[in-house]
C-alpha positions, 0 to 999 in steps of 0.5 A: 593844943591846936592842930593843923591838918594835912591831906597826903599820900606819902608815896613815899614821904620825901623832903618836899613833904618834910618841908610841907610839915615844917611850913604848915606848923609855922604858918598855922602856929599849931602845936600838932600836925595831923595828916589824913593819908590815903590807904593801900590804893591811892587817889590816882588808882594805883597801889601804894609803893609800901603799905600804909603802916610803913608810910605812917612810920616815915611820917611820924619820924619826920614831924607828923604827930597823928596819921589817920587813913582816908578810907577807900571810897574817898581815898581812891576817887576823883578830886571832889570826893577825895577832898570832901572825905579828907576835910570831913575827917579833919573837921572831926577833930575840931575845935582843936584842929581849926585849919588845914594847909595844902601845897599848890603850884599857885601859892596864892590863896585868893587866886585859888578861891576865885578859881574855885568859885568860878568853877562852881558857877560854871558847873551850876550853869552846866557849862562844860558838863556832859557835852564834853563826851559828845565832843570827844573831849575829857572833862578837865579839858572842857572845864579848862576851856570854859574857865579860860573863856571866863578869865578873858571876860573877867581877868581877875578870876584866876588868870595869870599874866598871860590870861591862862588859867593854871588848872593843869597843875596837879596840886592846883587841881586838888587845892581847888577841890579842897576849897570847893568842898570847904565852901560847900560844907556850911558846918565846917569852920576850917581855915585854908592855908596854902604854901607854894610847892617847891622843886619839880612838878608832881609828874617830874620823873627826875629831880630838878633841884639838889634836895627836892624830888617829886614822889614820882621821881623818887619811885622811878629812881628807887625802881632802878636802884639809884640813890634816893638818900639826897631826896628823902629823910633817913627813915624813909630810905630805911623803910624802903630798903627794908621793904625791898629786902624783905619783899614787902615792896609793891610789885607792879608786875603782880598788879598788872597780872591781877588787873589783866586777869580781872579785865579778861574774866570779870563781867563788870556790869556793876562796877563803880563808874562803868559806862556803856561800852567801856567793858569791851574797850577794857577787854580788847586792851587786856587781850594785847597789853604786855604791861600795866602801862600798855593796858592803861594806854590801850583803854585811854581815850580822848574823853577818858583821862589816864587817872580815870582809867587807872581808877576804873581798872582798880575798881574792876580788880578789887570788885568795887561796885556802885552799890558799895561806893555810892552809899558811902559817899552819900553818908559820909565817913562813918569811922576814922582808922588811926594809923599812928601817933607821936607822944604829942599826938596821943595827948592831942587825941585824948583831948579830942576823942570824947567830942568826936562824932565820927569814931576813931578806930585802931586795930580792927579786932575790936572795931565792930563791937565799938561801932555797935556801941557808938551807933546803937541808936543809928542803925542805918549809920551802923550798917554803913560803917560795917559795910565800909569795914568789909571794903577796907578789909578787902583792899588790904587783903588784895594789897598783900597779893602784891608783896612778893615776900608775904610770909603766909600768915593771915592777910587780915593785916588790919587785925594784926597791926596796932597804931604805930608809935615812934619806937614801933618796928619799921615793918608792918609784918605780923 
């Protein structure tokens, strides 16, 4: 069985995602679709709308065959780390999985590959590096200017008809990160495929077509009790309605209180990616903010994008340190959490398991013993895996604090929730 990989968050799974699954299967000719999905805290630094098992249920019901989790150090990080971790996981299923498909605003693979190569060259030349801080400019803006200057010198390198390099589109940004990570990993033989994103942009707050809306728009509509059924598959609508009815829908006001409380009380000296003077800026913003949006806006600066601020606030709230994150990013993904599989997906996994260098894990109750067996001759790798296990457990425990209907059982959900099957209950409640 051949598989195609997807890199996803499904926050929540909507009709555009269903289109992506269908197109990925068609353009690759694959039998199986494997999705690497962000966990409870996502790439842009915010908690997911519903837990990772609920989003897995949505995906399995809409044609995805295997869902595995992108662990926190990669799943809640900048695009290069996000891409590198996701591709490492997909490559672990090779040779049965030999390609991956991503959406992009461009839809033109060769154009994106030219842009990716140009970005790598610019960074090697140190054009648009740390100097952007001295110019009170954020890094994406500095890089955009450098690439636009390069495109005028060589119009074939990633420019559209107006000479403007299309770097500000979020799916293009991730697409370029995937291509650069792939180019940097000589041991990977994955074939990249891209399809053109349809409907509204990632940031669109309202649907722009009859049946397609961005995840942002779906979340916004659902938050004010608007009908989302034209824009999501039936199971997605059912999962979200049940989550709201049972109190298992993420409460962003609770998130704000957690974030603000940690900003007001944490020393933050060892928090991952903190810079000198940043703690005082965050403290001052927290002293006045009445909402999460106000807090983010109060911290944001010319040299700090909103997404970067959100991730920094997430690291602060979860107590994520440099000592925890950097060894994980250097060492690579030490285990792959399995969230769910269809019947076909289970057949595929049986073909892959024996040849996988990175162990695939289900319920955490048996994971530590499994890791000890797998890494018995590699003590440093075992220690890294055990440290990641502790971080993963902490992120789930913290996420349960955002659920108003939490029923009072242990917050170690990773120990109670087995990988989902198509007939599993909609809810992950133990």
